C-alpha positions, 0 to 999 in steps of 0.5 A: 173452291169458289169457282167449282162451289156453283157447279154442282147444283147446276149438275145436280138439277140437271140431273133430277130427272134421272134421280127421280127416276132411279129413286125406288130401285134405289130403295128396293133392296132385293134389286140392287141385291140382284144387279150387283151379283149379276153385274159382279158375274158379268165383269168376272166373265167379260174379263177373263174371255179378254185375258184370253186372247194376246191380241185382245187390244189389237182386236179392239183397235181393229173393231175401232177402226172397221167402224169408223171406217163404216161410219165415214163412208155410210152412204156409199155402203148403204147403197151397196146394200140396198143393191145387194139384198135387192139382188138377192130377193129381199126388199129395203124400206128406209125409215127417217123416224120411229113412226114412218117404221111403225107405219111399214111394219105395220102395214107389211104384217098386214098384208101377210094376214097374220093375226100374230107375230113372233119377235126375236130380241131386239133393242132397235125393233124396242126403239121403234116401238113396234110391240105396241104399234102392232098391239093397237093394230090388232096384232099380237106379239109373241116376244120369242126370248126367255128374258124378253118374255119376263119383262113383258109377263111383267110389264116392265122395262128391260134392264139390260141389253144382253139379259133383259131380266137380270133385275129379276131372281128365278123365285121372281121368275116362279112367281110370275109365271105362275101368275100371268104365263098360261098353262104353267103347273102349280108345281113349278120349281124356282130351277133354272131349268124347269123355267126354261122349259115351261117359257119353252113350251108356252112358245113352242106351238107359236113358232110352228104356227107362225106366218111371220116374225120381227127380228133386229140385227147385229150387223148388215153386211153390205157387200153381200146383202147380209144380216147377222143376228147373235143370241145365246137360246136360239130363238131369234133362228127359230124366227129367221128359218120357220115363218113366211114372212121375215122383218128385220128392222136395223138402224142404219148404223148397224151396216159393215163395209164387207162380209170379211169385217165380221171375222173381227167383231164376232170375237170382240161382241161375245167376249164383251157381251157374255164371256164367252168366246163365241156366241152359241148362235150366230144366225146368217141370212141373205135375201130369199131362196126358194124352198129354203127359209122364210118366202118374203124378206124385208129389210127396214133401215131405220134412221130416228136421228142416226143421220144427227148424230152423225154429223156430230164430229164428237157424238158420232162416236156413239154409233160405233156401238156394237151393243155388248152392254159391257159398260153397264156391267162395270157402270156404278152408277146403272149397278145401283139403279138398274136400267129404268132410270134410263128410259125403255130402250137403252140403259147404262152408258150407251143410253146415256149417250145415245138416247139425247142424241137420237131423241133430242136434249130439249126433254128434262128426261133425255136431258138427265142422261148425260149427267148419271155418270161418274165420268170413271172412264170404267166404261171406255176400259172395256168397250170393245171398239174404244168409245170414250163414254165420258168424253161423249158425256160431257160433250152431251153436257155441254149441248144440254146447256146451249139448248137452254140458253134459247128458252124464252123463259129461262129455266131457274138454274139458268136464272140462278147461273145468270144472277151469279155472273151478274154479281161476280162482273163486279167487284163492289156486288161481289164483296156485297153478296160475299159479306150477306151472303157470309152472313146467311151462312153462318146462320144457317151453320150448326157445328162448323158445318151447313147441312142444308143449303135452301133453294137450287143450291140444296142440291149440292148438300143433298150428298155433302156438308159445306163448311160455314165460312169464316167470320172474316174473309180474305179480303177484310183480312188484307185490308186490315194489315 
């Protein structure tokens, strides 16, 4: 017990940035009610869909093996992908980080002369910060997904990978449309079909006149140069067929060795993501074809920290992720906080393990994410490619601690830990500290319990009481006997 007691304040201190960001969500009863109902429904659908195939576990094993094989020979597969895309009439661009991706995409859009660009739902596009970069360049970005449109109108971060507006109920969406969506009739009801119809009417003209579109990709087949997009609403398919110029931004981790690998992955993704046997819209495109689809295709391959994660034998498991969001629906932390505290791109357990690796653990906000987990393992149980997320998070917690050792001025937490180590390294110092600490602790106690410890130690008592120490220690008792 003596060894475990100091650990809780330390973990609590590291998680303070996440905790600070989570407090508004925890206090918002409507948000928590919406989240609870939505993730419970998602869990039920995914569990029912996973129970249907007799070979579900074999599919998960195959998915894990396919993703690992792709990552272990990623350099080879990327070179094959570039050759295949180029031979099919497309152009490949390499972006070492988000800033370079923004520069490339902004230049491509400017080259088309377009003042407006369609954007299909994509976490990678958000990761690169492309919507804001294009807006600064004077280009209007039209979010085509219903969920993306809602969060864009509400000026907030997506709450979920698969359902960005999961945290809003239909009454809130109606209020938002009436306030921020041009041309919406005042008699608009909160019926889901009516809300979808209002969004569709708003976007229809934009689709017809679009000259350029930006999309992400769920997978990239290296042997054929094919990009694959999976979605539920069909907006992405409009983006990859109607505009003259199509720009696809994808992380280098999205590559799979061959087209046939999709046989496994396209069984796993829809069942784990939405409880569907097959996603309603699966779009695949390879280069350009005269008279059919875009006249120009550009593939921007984004690193942005992925190479560093790939070099980490434990952390690279996070790159196996296929963005199904199944881990979000079973996470007890996410269910109570929503996506906001995790940052603007990747919420939930996937964000807790991906964001610190892509952005580094040096900043307090990123460093707090690996501690935003109960390590219960529910996420691993449902992951379709069997990522051991708690193992990655524990590994990243160690990386956070190591990164802080090198600071010229230690954090208060690290100074406290060093002081405790110095005290416990000498029997006389330890005995003196225990005696004085016991005296002060008994003064703080009420009714045999300590409800609030001072300073950093107060993190321990935020969620629990501490028993008051006995008047006589075991060492004193032993010496007297």
